[in-house]
Every structure is written in C-alpha cells, then in structure tokens.
C-alpha positions as CSV (number, residue, x, y, z in Angstrom):
1,M,18.4,101.5,69.9
2,E,19.3,101.4,73.6
3,E,16.9,98.5,74.1
4,E,18.6,96.5,71.3
5,E,22.0,97.1,72.8
6,E,20.7,96.0,76.2
7,E,19.2,92.9,74.7
8,A,22.5,92.1,73.0
9,S,24.4,92.5,76.2
10,M,22.0,90.0,77.9
11,V,22.5,87.5,75.1
12,G,26.2,87.9,75.5
13,L,25.9,87.1,79.2
14,D,23.9,84.0,78.4
15,Q,26.6,82.8,76.1
16,L,29.3,83.0,78.8
17,P,30.2,79.6,80.4
18,S,28.3,79.2,83.7
19,A,31.5,77.9,85.2
20,L,33.3,81.1,84.4
21,L,30.6,83.3,86.0
22,A,30.5,81.0,89.1
23,T,34.3,81.2,89.4
24,I,34.1,85.0,89.5
25,M,31.1,85.2,91.7
26,V,32.4,82.8,94.3
27,K,35.1,85.3,95.2
28,L,32.5,87.8,96.4
29,D,30.8,88.0,99.8
30,V,27.1,87.1,100.1
31,S,26.0,90.7,99.9
32,S,27.9,91.2,96.6
33,I,26.6,87.9,95.2
34,C,23.1,89.0,95.9
35,S,23.8,92.5,94.4
36,A,25.0,90.8,91.2
37,G,22.0,88.5,91.3
38,S,19.6,91.5,91.3
39,T,20.8,92.8,87.9
40,C,19.7,90.2,85.4
41,R,18.3,86.7,85.1
42,T,21.7,85.2,84.1
43,F,23.4,86.5,87.2
44,R,20.3,85.5,89.3
45,H,20.6,81.9,88.3
46,C,24.3,82.0,88.8
47,A,23.9,83.5,92.3
48,S,21.5,80.8,93.2
49,H,23.9,78.1,92.1
50,V,26.9,79.7,93.9
51,L,24.9,79.8,97.2
52,S,24.8,76.0,97.0
53,F,28.5,75.6,97.4
54,I,30.1,78.8,98.9
55,P,31.8,78.1,102.3
56,S,30.5,81.1,104.3
57,I,27.2,82.9,104.5
58,H,26.9,85.8,107.0
59,L,23.5,87.5,107.4
60,L,23.9,89.8,110.4
61,E,22.9,93.1,108.7
62,I,19.3,92.1,108.3
63,A,16.9,89.8,110.2
64,P,15.4,87.6,107.4
65,S,12.1,85.8,107.7
66,I,12.0,82.1,107.1
67,E,10.5,82.7,103.6
68,L,13.5,84.8,102.6
69,L,16.0,82.6,104.4
70,G,15.2,79.5,102.3
71,P,16.5,80.7,99.0
72,L,19.6,82.0,100.7
73,L,20.4,78.7,102.4
74,P,19.9,75.9,99.8
75,P,21.5,72.5,100.5
76,N,25.2,73.1,100.7
77,P,27.5,70.3,101.9
78,L,30.5,72.7,101.6
79,M,29.2,75.4,104.0
80,R,31.6,75.9,106.9
81,S,30.5,79.2,108.4
82,L,27.0,80.5,109.0
83,K,26.1,83.7,110.9
84,V,22.4,84.8,111.0
85,D,20.3,87.4,112.9
86,C,17.4,85.2,114.0
87,G,15.2,88.0,115.2
88,R,12.3,87.0,112.9
89,L,12.8,83.2,113.2
90,N,11.8,80.4,115.5
91,D,12.2,76.6,115.8
92,S,10.8,76.1,112.3
93,A,14.1,77.5,110.9
94,I,16.3,74.9,112.7
95,R,16.2,72.7,109.6
96,L,17.8,75.5,107.6
97,L,20.3,76.6,110.2
98,V,21.7,73.4,111.7
99,R,24.0,71.6,109.2
100,P,26.5,68.8,109.8
101,S,29.2,70.5,107.6
102,L,29.5,73.6,109.8
103,H,32.6,74.5,111.7
104,E,31.3,78.0,112.8
105,L,27.7,78.8,113.7
106,H,26.7,82.2,115.1
107,L,23.0,82.8,115.7
108,H,22.0,86.1,117.2
109,N,18.6,87.2,118.7
110,C,17.2,83.7,119.2
111,A,14.5,84.8,121.6
112,D,11.8,82.8,119.9
113,F,13.7,79.5,119.8
114,S,13.4,76.8,122.5
115,G,16.0,74.5,123.9
116,K,15.5,72.3,120.8
117,L,18.0,74.6,119.1
118,L,20.7,73.4,121.5
119,S,19.9,69.8,121.3
120,E,19.7,69.8,117.5
121,I,23.0,71.5,117.2
122,G,24.5,68.9,119.5
123,S,23.1,66.0,117.5
124,Q,24.0,67.3,114.1
125,C,27.0,69.5,114.3
126,G,29.8,67.2,115.6
127,D,32.5,69.1,113.7
128,L,31.6,72.5,115.1
129,K,34.5,74.6,116.4
130,S,32.9,78.0,117.2
131,L,29.3,78.5,118.4
132,Y,27.5,81.7,119.3
133,L,23.9,81.6,120.6
134,G,22.3,84.9,121.6
135,S,19.1,85.4,123.7
136,V,17.9,81.8,123.4
137,A,14.3,81.2,124.8
138,E,14.0,84.7,126.2
139,N,10.5,85.1,125.0
140,R,7.8,83.8,127.4
141,G,6.7,80.3,126.8
142,R,10.0,79.0,125.2
143,A,11.3,76.1,127.2
144,L,15.0,75.5,127.9
145,H,16.1,72.4,129.9
146,V,19.5,71.3,131.2
147,S,19.1,68.2,129.0
148,D,19.3,70.5,125.9
149,L,22.6,71.8,127.2
150,D,23.7,68.2,127.9
151,E,23.1,67.2,124.3
152,L,24.9,70.3,123.0
153,L,28.0,69.8,125.1
154,S,28.2,66.1,124.6
155,G,27.6,66.3,120.9
156,C,29.9,69.1,119.9
157,T,33.2,67.4,120.8
158,Q,35.4,69.6,118.6
159,L,34.3,73.0,120.1
160,E,37.1,75.5,120.6
161,A,35.0,78.7,121.3
162,L,31.5,78.8,122.9
163,F,29.4,81.9,123.4
164,L,26.2,81.3,125.4
165,M,24.8,84.9,125.4
166,F,21.7,84.3,127.5
167,D,20.8,83.6,131.1
168,V,22.1,80.1,131.9
169,S,21.1,80.4,135.6
170,I,17.7,79.1,134.6
171,F,19.3,75.6,134.4
172,I,18.9,73.5,137.5
173,R,21.9,74.1,139.7
174,H,22.6,70.5,140.9
175,N,22.9,69.2,137.3
176,F,24.7,72.1,135.8
177,A,28.2,71.2,136.9
178,R,27.7,67.6,135.9
179,V,26.8,68.6,132.4
180,W,29.9,70.6,131.9
181,A,32.1,67.6,132.5
182,L,30.9,66.5,129.0
183,A,32.2,69.7,127.3
184,S,34.9,69.5,124.6
185,T,38.4,69.2,126.0
186,K,39.5,71.5,123.1
187,L,37.5,74.4,124.4
188,T,39.8,77.5,124.8
189,C,37.3,80.3,124.8
190,L,34.0,80.6,126.9
191,E,31.7,83.5,127.2
192,I,28.4,83.4,129.1
193,G,25.7,86.1,129.0
194,Y,24.6,85.6,132.6
195,I,25.4,83.1,135.4
196,S,25.4,83.2,139.1
197,S,28.7,83.3,141.0
198,V,27.7,80.3,143.0
199,M,27.1,78.2,139.8
200,I,30.4,79.1,138.3
201,T,32.2,78.3,141.6
202,E,30.5,74.9,141.9
203,L,31.3,74.2,138.2
204,L,35.0,74.5,138.8
205,S,35.5,73.6,142.4
206,P,34.8,69.9,142.5
207,N,37.3,69.1,139.8
208,L,40.4,70.5,141.3
209,E,43.0,67.8,142.1
210,Q,45.1,67.9,145.2
211,T,48.2,67.2,143.1
212,H,47.5,70.3,140.9
213,I,46.9,68.1,137.8
214,Q,44.7,69.9,135.2
215,P,41.0,69.7,136.2
216,S,38.7,67.7,134.0
217,V,36.3,70.6,133.5
218,L,37.5,73.2,131.0
219,P,41.1,72.1,131.2
220,R,42.3,74.3,128.3
221,I,40.3,77.5,128.8
222,Q,42.4,80.5,127.9
223,K,39.7,83.2,127.6
224,L,36.8,83.4,130.1
225,S,34.2,86.1,130.0
226,L,31.2,86.1,132.5
227,S,28.4,88.4,133.5
228,V,27.4,87.4,137.1
229,D,25.3,88.6,139.9
230,Y,28.2,89.3,142.2
231,I,32.0,89.2,141.7
232,T,33.2,87.4,144.9
233,D,36.6,86.4,146.4
234,A,35.5,82.7,146.2
235,M,34.7,82.9,142.5
236,V,37.9,84.8,141.6
237,G,40.0,82.3,143.6
238,T,38.3,79.3,142.1
239,I,38.7,80.6,138.5
240,S,42.3,81.7,139.1
241,G,43.4,78.5,140.8
242,G,41.4,76.1,138.6
243,L,42.1,77.4,135.1
244,L,45.7,76.8,134.5
245,S,46.0,78.2,131.0
246,L,44.0,81.4,131.5
247,T,45.2,84.4,129.6
248,H,42.0,86.5,129.4
249,L,39.6,87.1,132.3
250,D,36.6,89.3,131.9
251,L,34.2,89.5,134.9
252,R,31.2,91.9,135.1
253,D,28.5,92.1,137.7
254,A,25.4,94.3,138.2
255,P,24.2,94.0,141.8
256,I,20.6,94.7,142.6
257,I,21.3,95.2,146.3
258,E,24.5,96.2,148.2
259,P,26.7,93.1,148.4
260,R,27.5,91.6,151.8
261,L,31.1,90.7,152.7
262,T,30.7,87.0,151.6
263,F,29.3,88.1,148.2
264,D,31.8,90.8,147.4
265,L,35.3,91.3,146.1
266,T,38.0,92.4,148.6
267,N,41.7,92.9,148.7
268,S,42.1,89.2,149.4
269,G,40.3,88.3,146.2
270,L,42.5,90.5,144.1
271,Q,45.6,88.9,145.6
272,Q,44.5,85.5,144.1
273,I,44.4,86.8,140.5
274,N,46.9,85.3,138.1
275,Q,48.1,82.4,140.3
276,H,49.7,80.7,137.3
277,G,51.3,83.8,135.8
278,K,49.8,83.5,132.3
279,L,47.1,86.2,132.5
280,R,47.6,89.0,130.0
281,H,44.1,90.6,129.9
282,L,42.0,91.4,133.0
283,S,38.6,93.1,133.2
284,L,36.8,93.6,136.6
285,V,33.7,95.8,136.2
286,R,30.9,96.6,138.6
287,S,28.0,97.9,136.5
288,Q,25.6,100.5,137.9
289,E,22.7,99.2,135.7
290,F,20.4,98.6,138.6
291,L,22.1,100.2,141.6
292,V,24.8,102.9,142.2
293,T,27.3,100.7,143.9
294,Y,31.1,100.1,143.9
295,F,33.8,97.7,145.0
296,K,33.9,99.4,148.4
297,R,36.1,96.6,150.0
298,V,39.0,97.1,147.6
299,N,41.6,99.9,148.2
300,D,45.2,100.7,147.1
301,L,46.5,97.7,149.0
302,G,44.5,95.3,146.9
303,I,45.8,96.8,143.7
304,L,49.4,96.7,145.0
305,L,49.0,93.0,145.9
306,M,47.6,92.3,142.5
307,A,50.3,94.3,140.6
308,D,52.9,92.0,142.1
309,R,51.5,89.1,140.1
310,C,50.6,91.1,136.9
311,A,53.9,92.5,135.6
312,N,53.2,91.0,132.2
313,M,49.7,92.3,131.9
314,E,48.8,93.9,128.5
315,S,45.3,95.1,129.1
316,I,43.5,96.1,132.3
317,Y,39.9,97.3,132.8
318,L,38.8,98.3,136.3
319,G,35.3,99.6,136.7
320,G,33.8,100.8,140.0
321,F,36.8,100.8,142.3
322,C,35.9,104.0,144.2
323,R,38.5,103.6,147.0
324,V,41.5,103.1,144.7
325,T,43.4,106.3,144.5
326,D,46.3,107.6,142.3
327,T,48.7,105.4,144.3
328,G,47.0,102.2,143.1
329,F,46.6,103.3,139.5
330,R,50.1,104.6,139.3
331,E,51.3,101.2,140.6
332,I,49.7,99.6,137.6
333,L,51.3,102.0,135.1
334,H,54.8,101.5,136.7
335,S,54.6,97.7,137.3
336,C,53.0,96.5,134.0
337,S,55.6,97.4,131.4
338,S,53.8,95.6,128.6
339,L,50.5,97.4,129.2
340,Y,49.0,98.9,126.0
341,K,45.3,99.2,127.0
342,L,44.1,100.9,130.2
343,R,40.4,101.4,131.0
344,V,39.0,102.9,134.2
345,A,35.3,103.5,134.8
346,H,33.9,105.3,137.8
347,G,37.4,106.1,139.1
348,T,36.0,108.6,141.6
349,S,39.5,109.1,143.3
350,L,41.6,109.2,140.1
351,T,43.3,112.6,139.5
352,N,45.9,114.2,137.2
353,L,48.7,112.8,139.5
354,V,48.2,109.3,137.9
355,F,49.8,110.6,134.7
356,H,52.2,113.1,136.3
357,D,55.3,111.1,135.6
358,I,54.1,108.7,132.9
359,R,56.9,109.8,130.7
360,A,59.3,108.1,133.1
361,T,57.7,104.7,132.2
362,S,58.4,102.6,129.1
363,L,54.7,102.3,128.4
364,S,53.3,102.7,124.8
365,L,49.6,103.0,125.4
366,T,47.4,102.7,122.4
367,H,43.9,102.4,124.1
368,V,42.9,104.6,127.0
369,S,39.4,104.9,128.5
370,L,38.7,107.0,131.6
371,R,35.0,107.2,132.0
372,W,33.3,109.1,134.8
373,C,36.6,110.2,136.2
374,N,35.4,113.7,137.2
375,L,38.7,114.7,139.0
376,L,40.6,114.4,135.7
377,T,41.4,117.9,134.2
378,N,43.2,119.3,131.2
379,D,46.6,118.9,132.9
380,G,46.2,115.1,133.2
381,V,45.3,114.8,129.5
382,E,48.3,116.9,128.5
383,N,50.6,114.4,130.3
384,L,48.6,111.4,128.9
385,V,49.1,112.3,125.3
386,S,52.9,111.8,125.7
387,N,51.8,108.4,124.5
388,V,51.9,109.5,120.8
389,D,50.7,106.1,119.6
390,L,47.2,106.4,121.1
391,R,44.6,105.1,118.7
392,V,41.6,105.0,121.0
393,L,40.8,107.7,123.6
394,D,37.6,107.6,125.6
395,L,37.1,110.5,128.0
396,R,33.3,110.3,128.3
397,D,31.7,112.1,131.2
398,C,34.9,113.6,132.4
399,K,33.2,116.9,133.0
400,S,36.2,119.0,134.0
401,L,37.9,118.7,130.6
402,G,37.9,121.8,128.3
403,D,39.6,123.2,125.2
404,E,43.1,122.9,126.5
405,A,42.6,119.1,126.6
406,L,41.6,119.2,123.0
407,R,44.7,121.3,122.1
408,A,46.8,118.4,123.5
409,I,44.7,115.7,121.8
410,G,45.2,117.6,118.5
411,T,48.8,116.3,118.4
412,L,47.8,112.6,118.2
413,V,48.1,111.9,114.5
414,K,47.3,108.1,114.9
415,L,44.1,108.6,116.8
416,K,41.1,106.7,115.3
417,I,38.4,106.8,118.0
418,L,37.8,109.9,120.2
419,Q,34.9,110.1,122.7
420,L,34.3,113.3,124.7
421,D,30.7,113.0,125.9
422,G,29.7,115.5,128.5
423,S,32.9,117.5,128.5
424,D,33.2,121.3,128.8
425,I,34.7,121.9,125.3
426,T,33.7,124.8,123.0
427,D,33.8,125.5,119.2
428,T,37.4,126.8,119.7
429,G,38.5,123.5,121.2
430,L,37.0,121.6,118.2
431,S,39.1,123.7,115.8
432,Y,42.3,122.2,117.4
433,L,41.4,118.8,115.9
434,R,41.1,120.1,112.4
435,W,44.7,120.0,111.1
436,R,46.1,116.7,112.4
437,V,43.4,114.6,114.0
438,I,40.1,114.9,112.2
439,T,41.3,113.4,108.9
440,S,42.4,110.2,110.7
441,L,39.4,109.7,113.0
442,T,36.9,107.0,112.2
443,S,34.7,107.6,115.2
444,L,33.9,110.8,117.1
445,S,31.4,111.2,119.9
446,L,30.5,114.7,121.2
447,R,27.3,113.7,122.9
448,G,26.2,116.2,125.6
449,C,28.9,118.8,124.9
450,K,26.3,121.5,125.3
451,R,28.6,124.5,124.6
452,L,29.1,123.4,121.0
453,T,27.3,125.2,118.2
454,D,27.1,125.1,114.4
455,R,30.2,127.1,114.1
456,G,32.2,124.3,115.7
457,I,31.0,121.8,113.1
458,L,31.9,124.3,110.4
459,L,35.4,124.8,111.8
460,L,36.0,121.1,112.2
461,F,35.0,120.1,108.7
462,E,36.0,123.3,106.8
463,G,38.3,122.5,103.8
464,S,38.5,119.8,101.1
465,F,40.3,117.1,103.2
466,K,39.7,113.4,102.6
467,Y,38.0,112.2,105.7
468,E,37.7,108.7,107.2
469,L,35.0,109.5,109.7
470,Q,32.3,106.7,109.8
471,E,30.6,107.3,113.2
472,L,29.5,110.7,114.6
473,D,27.5,111.3,117.7
474,L,26.1,114.9,118.2
475,S,23.2,113.9,120.5
476,N,22.1,116.3,123.2
477,T,23.9,119.3,121.8
478,P,21.0,121.8,121.9
479,S,22.7,124.5,119.8
480,I,23.4,122.3,116.8
481,S,20.8,123.1,114.1
482,D,20.2,122.4,110.4
483,D,23.1,124.7,109.5
484,G,25.5,122.3,111.3
485,I,24.2,119.3,109.4
486,L,24.5,121.2,106.1
487,S,28.2,121.7,107.0
488,L,28.4,117.9,107.4
489,A,26.8,117.3,104.1
490,R,29.1,119.7,102.3
491,A,32.1,117.9,103.7
492,R,31.0,114.7,102.0
493,L,31.9,112.5,104.9
494,P,31.9,108.7,104.4
495,I,29.7,108.5,107.4
496,L,27.8,105.3,108.3
497,E,26.3,106.1,111.7
498,L,25.0,109.5,112.7
499,R,23.3,110.1,116.1
500,L,21.4,113.4,116.6
501,R,19.0,112.5,119.4
502,Q,17.8,115.3,121.7
503,C,18.7,118.0,119.3
504,P,15.7,120.3,119.3
505,L,16.9,122.5,116.4
506,I,17.3,119.6,114.0
507,G,14.5,119.5,111.4
508,D,13.4,118.5,107.9
509,T,16.2,120.4,106.2
510,S,18.8,118.2,107.9
511,I,17.0,115.0,106.6
512,M,16.9,116.4,103.1
513,A,20.6,117.3,103.2
514,L,21.6,113.9,104.6
515,A,19.5,112.1,102.0
516,S,21.3,113.9,99.2
517,M,24.8,113.7,100.8
518,Q,27.4,112.1,98.7
519,A,30.6,110.6,100.1
520,R,33.9,111.8,98.7
521,E,34.7,108.6,96.8
522,E,34.5,107.7,93.2
523,G,31.5,105.8,92.0
524,W,29.2,106.3,95.0
525,Q,25.9,108.1,94.7
526,G,23.5,108.9,97.6
527,S,23.7,108.5,101.3
528,R,25.9,105.8,102.9
529,L,24.1,106.0,106.3
530,R,23.4,102.7,108.0
531,L,22.1,104.2,111.2
532,L,20.3,107.5,111.8
533,D,19.1,108.5,115.3
534,L,16.6,111.4,115.2
535,H,14.8,110.6,118.6
536,N,13.3,113.8,120.0
537,C,14.6,116.1,117.3
538,G,12.2,119.0,117.6
539,G,11.9,120.1,113.9
540,I,11.0,116.7,112.3
541,T,7.6,116.8,110.6
542,Q,5.7,114.7,108.1
543,L,7.9,116.1,105.3
544,S,10.9,114.1,106.5
545,F,9.0,110.9,105.9
546,R,9.1,111.5,102.2
547,W,12.9,111.5,102.3
548,L,13.1,108.4,104.5
549,K,11.4,106.4,101.8
550,R,13.0,104.7,98.8
551,P,15.1,105.5,96.9
552,Y,16.7,107.7,99.6
553,F,18.9,106.3,102.3
554,P,19.2,103.0,100.4
555,R,21.5,101.4,103.0
556,L,19.7,102.5,106.2
557,R,19.2,99.7,108.7
558,W,18.5,101.5,112.0
559,L,16.3,104.6,112.4
560,G,15.3,106.3,115.7
561,L,12.3,108.6,115.8
562,T,10.2,110.3,118.5
563,G,7.4,108.3,119.9
564,S,4.9,111.1,119.3
565,V,5.5,111.1,115.6
566,N,2.4,110.0,113.6
567,R,2.2,106.3,114.2
568,D,0.5,105.5,110.9
569,M,3.4,107.1,109.0
570,V,5.9,105.1,111.0
571,D,4.0,101.9,110.4
572,A,3.8,102.7,106.7
573,L,7.5,103.3,106.6
574,A,8.3,100.0,108.3
575,R,6.1,98.1,105.9
576,S,7.8,99.7,102.9
577,R,11.2,98.9,104.3
578,P,11.0,95.6,106.0
579,F,14.7,95.4,106.8
580,L,14.7,98.7,108.5
581,H,14.7,98.7,112.4
582,V,12.4,101.7,113.3
583,L,12.6,102.5,117.1
584,C,10.3,105.1,118.7
585,H,10.8,104.8,122.4
586,G,14.3,106.3,122.9
587,E,16.2,103.0,122.7
588,E,19.9,103.2,121.7
589,L,20.3,102.1,118.1
590,G,22.5,99.4,116.7
591,A,23.0,95.7,116.9
592,D,25.1,96.2,120.0
593,P,24.1,99.5,121.7
594,S,26.3,98.9,124.7
595,N,29.9,100.2,124.9
596,R,31.8,99.1,121.8
597,L,35.1,100.7,122.6
598,D,37.1,97.5,121.8
599,D,35.7,97.5,118.3
600,S,38.6,99.6,117.0
601,Y,38.3,98.4,113.5
602,M,35.5,99.7,111.3
603,R,33.4,97.5,109.0
604,E,33.6,98.1,105.3
605,Y,30.6,97.8,103.1
606,D,30.0,97.4,99.4
607,D,29.3,100.6,97.5
608,F,25.8,99.6,96.4
609,D,23.6,97.9,98.9
610,E,21.5,95.8,96.5
611,F,21.3,92.9,98.9
612,E,17.8,93.9,100.0
613,Q,16.8,94.2,96.3
614,W,17.9,90.6,95.7
615,L,16.1,89.3,98.7
616,L,12.9,91.0,97.6
617,G,13.2,89.6,94.1
618,E,14.1,92.8,92.2
619,E,15.5,92.2,88.7
620,D,16.9,94.6,86.1
621,S,14.2,96.4,84.2
622,G,15.7,95.4,80.9
623,D,15.4,91.7,81.6
624,D,12.2,90.9,79.8
625,D,12.9,87.3,79.0
626,N,10.5,85.3,81.1
627,D,11.5,81.9,79.8
628,D,12.8,79.1,82.0
629,V,11.4,80.6,85.3
630,D,11.9,77.9,87.9
631,D,10.6,77.4,91.4
632,E,13.7,78.9,93.0
633,D,13.1,82.2,91.1
634,V,9.5,82.3,92.4
635,A,10.7,81.6,95.9
636,M,13.1,84.5,95.8
637,E,10.5,86.9,94.4
638,V,8.8,87.3,97.7
639,A,7.7,90.9,97.9
640,G,7.7,92.1,94.3
641,R,9.8,94.8,92.8
642,D,11.2,97.9,94.5
643,A,12.3,101.2,92.9
644,E,15.8,101.1,91.6
645,M,18.3,102.6,94.2
646,E,21.1,103.6,91.9
647,D,19.5,106.7,90.4
C-alpha cells in the first residue's frame, strides 16, 4: 500500500509543470537545490536544469573533483558569481571555472594551478568586479610568470576588489610596478597574501606627482591589506602619502631576523599615517610566527603623534608594540571618540590603568581583543565591561584573569563571542555566565583553562534554555571527561564546531553521545557538527570509528585525530567520506584556522545536508522508474549510492 502511495506521489510530481518546479527551486541556494535533487528523478532533472541558469554557485564547503564539478557547472550564460574550493583541481578545470559572464570569482586553494589561471581569467572575464585567488602555484613545479599577472590586470578592466592570497614576491621586481600601471582604475579594495616591503614601496613611489594629483597606480584604493616581510617607515609613508582615498589599512609582518633601523617601523613612521584624514580602520601587527620580536622602536610618543591624526578612527589593531604603555593606549581611547573596535596583541606593558577612567569617555566599544596582555587583571575587566554593548570579547592568554572577571562579564547581555583561553578561571566562574550570557553566545573558547572540570560544564548548561552556541573550544582542559560531553549532549546545543584536542579523559562515550546529540530545534535529527577536533584525546579507540561512519555525523567536514590511531582505519574512513577532511598531525582544523575574531557573524546551514548525497548520485529509494536516463544523470552518479542520512 505504501509503495502504491509513493508511486502515486511520483506520478503527481511528473505532472507538475517543469516551469513551476524551476521557479520554486531557483529561489534556493545550491546546497538546497542539490538536496532536493537527491530525493527523486523529477527533482533531479529539475535541479540539473536550474543549475544552467541560476546566477550564483558557491562550493566552499567541499573540495570537488573535476568529475563532480562538471555536472554542477553546466554552460550557464547567466552566472554572475562563482566560489569554489579548488583543493582537488588543477589547470584542467579552468575551462569550467573561467566564464565571460562572471562578475565575482573566488577560487580558494589553487596550489595545483599554474599562472595559466591568471592569464585565462584576464582574457575571458572582462566584466569581473571581484576576484579572489588563493595559494596559486604553491605546489612545486607550477609556473607563475609576471606576464600572467600582466594579462590578468590588463584584461579585467572592471575590477573593484582583488584578493591575491599567495606570494607575489616571486614575480620579477623590475617588471612588477610596470604591470600594476595596467590595473583597473575602478579598483577600491586590494589584499595581497605576501609581498616584500620594497616591492610595494616601488609600486607606489614612481607615480606620485609633485602637484599632488592622484597617482596613476591604484588611484581609488580605499582598502589595502598586505602581509609583508617588514613594516617600515618608508613603506608606511609611501602608502599614506600616495593613496589619497585610503579608509582601511591593514599591515602585518613576520620577520625572520631582528629588523635593522632602515627595515623597521619607528615613531616617525607612525606620524605619517593618515596624511589625508580619511582613514577609519588601522591594523599594524608584528607576528611572532618565526621569531619572538616586537616593534621596539615605537613608544608612547609615536602613539601620541599618530593619535593627533586619527581622531575619527573607528577600528584600531596594534600587535607587538611592547614599549607602548598605558599612556599611549589611553591616548587612543580618549582621542578617538568614534572607536568601536579595539584590538591589542602582545601588549606587554598594558595594565588595568588603561581602562581606569574609560567611563569618562564617550566610547561605545562593541569589539575588544586583548591577547597576551599578561598584566591585565580582574579589575581592568570590571572597568572594561562598562561598555555594555560589547559583542566580541577576546581575552586569550591573559593569564591573570580569574572568576571575578567572569562575574563582571556575566552582565554583558549582548555578548556573542567570548574567548578566555589560558585564563585562571574555575567552575564557579563559569556559573556566572549561566543566567545572562550563555544563552546569547554563539562562540565560546575555554582552551587551556586547566582548572575547569566536568562540574563547570554542567553548571554552565544546566537548565532547559534555548541556546545559540555554535562554536565551543574545550581543548587542553585535562579534567574534562566523557561526563562533561554528556552534559553538552543533554543540553541539545545547536553546535557546529567542537574542539576537544589534548583532553586525555575524552573517549568513545563522548563520540557516541555527540553522534546521537539532537539540536533543540524542530525538524532536525542527528548531529549538526561540521567540525570535530579529537587530536590526542586519550580514550579514543577503534570503537569510535564505527560512530564516525555514515549515517552518523552527516554534516561533518573536518575531523582531527591522533597520528598514532590505526592508519588503515583512518584511510578507510576517508575513502567512505570523500568530502571529509581528516587531519592526523595536530593541524588546526577549519578552512581558515587562523584568528577569525572579525567573523562576528555565524553561518547558517540547511537542516539536512543532502548536498553530498546529490554529488555522489544518491536518489530516493522509491524512485524505481529508470526510463529516460540521460548522460547528465550518469555523470552525476559518480560514486554510487550512500546510506540515507535522515533516519
């Protein structure tokens, strides 16, 4: 009887006008279109048709092979936006990715592509307005020439935003500046993954006119973000003087040796910032990726000189200014009346006095990050939270903070992101977040808070509240065990990312609980987790691998395990779930494992992740009509059928 009813419903779908189905389906995103296409043949054909005329296709959650990419990217003269993770692609995919109709093209993880990608984009995508290229030609043997960049910049005459997220210093220096003279005059946003300070200085310097007319190179740039070898006075002065419309400046360096005077930033360089008075967002960061080093030639005087020009600043990020004291930081707070975002990293001389009289200012801070500021204590946080509109608070590696800081933070009812890594808080402190804060948080990081136990997790999530928490990091908390994870599961959190690395008491019971965890929302069954980090969890055995297979964790995309885990089982898991990134060497998980503090919004996903089913060719078990099977159906059915995930 049930089979007859199902057959009748299929006949009913066949009788619906295809135009009606397409009108409905075109309003969905790609993932939802593919989800619908996995349910029956009628929807499958409709999905294939819709993909030939929808304006946007974004495929960043998976890294498709070229065999899977073909059915997803049929000829489509109406496509305007394409975003793809190219981690499993190479030059042979250029014919699918590069299209004349595109206005926006974002290609991530292009390590296996050569410079041909740039030249083809330049020759075919004349209407492109936004271009993102990540990791181009990073794999050995992939050639990248300045002529490729030449074709890209000369061909894309409508570009407004360009993101070259790879090392452009491999281009020949003496031709580099000449090529940029061909760049679109409409370019307002430029970000480069790595470039030498000398190259950027030479790029801008020759084009400055004595009469202060707009330079011919990058005349309309408003947002500039660069990662360089050294931030220098010469580079800062050239950028500030040459880019007349600059509103956002983001500079980051990572020295491999201690900088000499001519290759460093000093008070004189800071004084040159914001020469044209339009700058609103400033970021100057010295990374300690390769060497423990600071901006040792900048002190309070430099900050005072800079503050005179920066009264209208809205966002400031200073990283590695070890000689700047409370005097300098207070000057920023009292001079920049429009400031809403303050970030300080490695502020070794910053103390509670910075915020002692913050109530006397007119500031309304919403984002505050104070990383590695070890002199900051509970008293400083108590004054800081007078900014009741705080939405993001990052206090990672402020080791002197304890429970009283959490008592103060517990009054911030608008807080969305809270990061307390390495602090001295206890279970009692966590309980202060329970009544006002925990229900509004979307991200909470407690990594390395070694005094926390299972009781703290129980206190934090005890009760039947409706939670919004989507990211939780409990890594390196040695007293957290399976009991704590069971408390999480009972709370039915809508969690998407869970990090538990270096937790020796976490074992198989936790995996089973997480696999069975249901979010507190109508219509959803099973785990919502997209990322699960179990690296070096001491209790993980072969039993856990049964729960990491289908149909459990249907939406999992990133999984971290211990390198000593049975390699054959890891390989088998990777083969059975081709879109799952399995990492076993302690790498940080996620598409962007670096600091993502600025991502204050959280992505929303569809309830059922049938996207992968559709890619792998899974159809509804009741669709037994095999008539009219065309080549496109065969192309989509690449890897056969998977088990249904909805049970």
